[in-house]
Structures are given as C-alpha cells and as structure tokens.
N, C-alpha and C positions, 0 to 999 in steps of 0.2 A: 758133655761138660757144659756148664752154664756160667754166665757172668751175672752176678747180682749187684746192682747199683742201688744204694739206699741213700736218699737225701733226708737228713734228720736235723733236729735242732742241736746246737752246740751243747745245751744243757744235758742232753741224753747221751752224748758221745762216749764219755768215759765209762759209764755203766754198760753200754752196749759193747764197746770194745773188750771190756773185761769178760763179759758173758760169752762172746764169740771166741775169745782166746781160751777160755776154760774148756770149750768144746773142740779145740784144736783147729779152728778155721783161721786161715791166714787172710789178713785184711790190709788194704792200702787205704789210708785216710787222707782226704783232700779237703782243704778249707774252701768254702764256697759262700756265696751271698745270695739270700733270697730276694726275689723280685718285688714282692708285695710289701713286706715290712722292712726291707733293706737291712736285715739283721744277719748275723753270722750263722751259717749252717755248716754242717759237716757232710761230705759225700764219701761214703764208704764203697770200695770196690772189693768184691769177694768172689773169687773163683772157686767153684765146687763141682762135685760130681752131680749128675742129674738126680740121683737118689737122695742127695743131701739138701736139695733146695727147700723142701718143706721144713726141715729142721732149722735152716737159716732164717726162713720167713717167720717161724714161731719165736725164735730168739729175738728178732727185731720187734715183733709185735709185743712181746713180754717186757721189753726194755725201753720202748719209746712211747711215752704217755701223751695224750692230748690234754690240754688245759686252756683255760681262758686267760687272756692278758689284756690289760688296758693299753690302748694305742693312742698316742697324741696325734692329732691331725697334722698333715703337712699342708701348708698354705699353697694355693695354686699360684704358679709363677707364669704369668703371661697367658694363662688359660682361662677358661670360663669358671666363674665362681659359683655357678648354679649347683654343682654337685659337691661343693665344699661343705664339710661338716665341722663347725667351729668348736666342738667339744670332744674330749676323749671318748672312744667307743670300745666295747669289748669285742675281741675277735678270738676265734679258736686257733690255737697254735699247737705245735708239737706233732706227735705221731710220726709217720714216715711215708715218704713217697718212694716206692720200690719198682725197679725195672729188672726183669729177668730176661737175659738175652742168650741166644745160643752161641756157642763158641765153635767156630769151624776148625781153628788150629790153635795150639798153645805151644810156645817155645820158652825155654828158660836157659839162658846162657851164662 
C-alpha cells in the first residue's frame, strides 16, 4: 500500500477531485499555503494499492496544468534591497508536487 500526497494549486483542485472520484479513489483534502507565492494550495492525501499508483499519478498529471502568472513584488522589510525587483514578474505556477510514501500499517476504525 502507498500514500500519495499531492500539493496542487487551488484552481486545479475541483477538477482533480472529480477525476479521482470517477475512478473510485478516496481522497482527503487539506487546505495549505505555498511558501513562495503565499497563495492557497490544496494538499491531497490518497491511499492506494501499489498497483494503482501509476493510475493516480497519471490522473494528477492530466488535471494539474502549469501556467504563467504575473506576480507583484513584495517589498523588503528590514532586509537588503539589493535583490528587490520593483516591477511584476512572470513565474510558472501550477502543476503538482507529489510524494509517494510506503505505508507500513493501515487501520480504519
């Protein structure tokens, strides 16, 4: 058994949850916040059999798209202004960061 943890953008969460549900995967959804952009993320926890991991990963890949987004700079507070960029910049967002962990035991009460 494996535990799949996927950190995705909020914009992709509904589409991904629906796709996982259609394939009968049970999912726990957690609200989370990204460190770089300080925007809302969704962390999904999916328990599945070893032979289903590739299916889960493909569903995540198919439903979490990468895109460019303009980000307004955050002014340095008490830090060095040397690396401060005074105008908005394009950054790539979206996609998914996925961890696949072995499950030693599983209990359901």
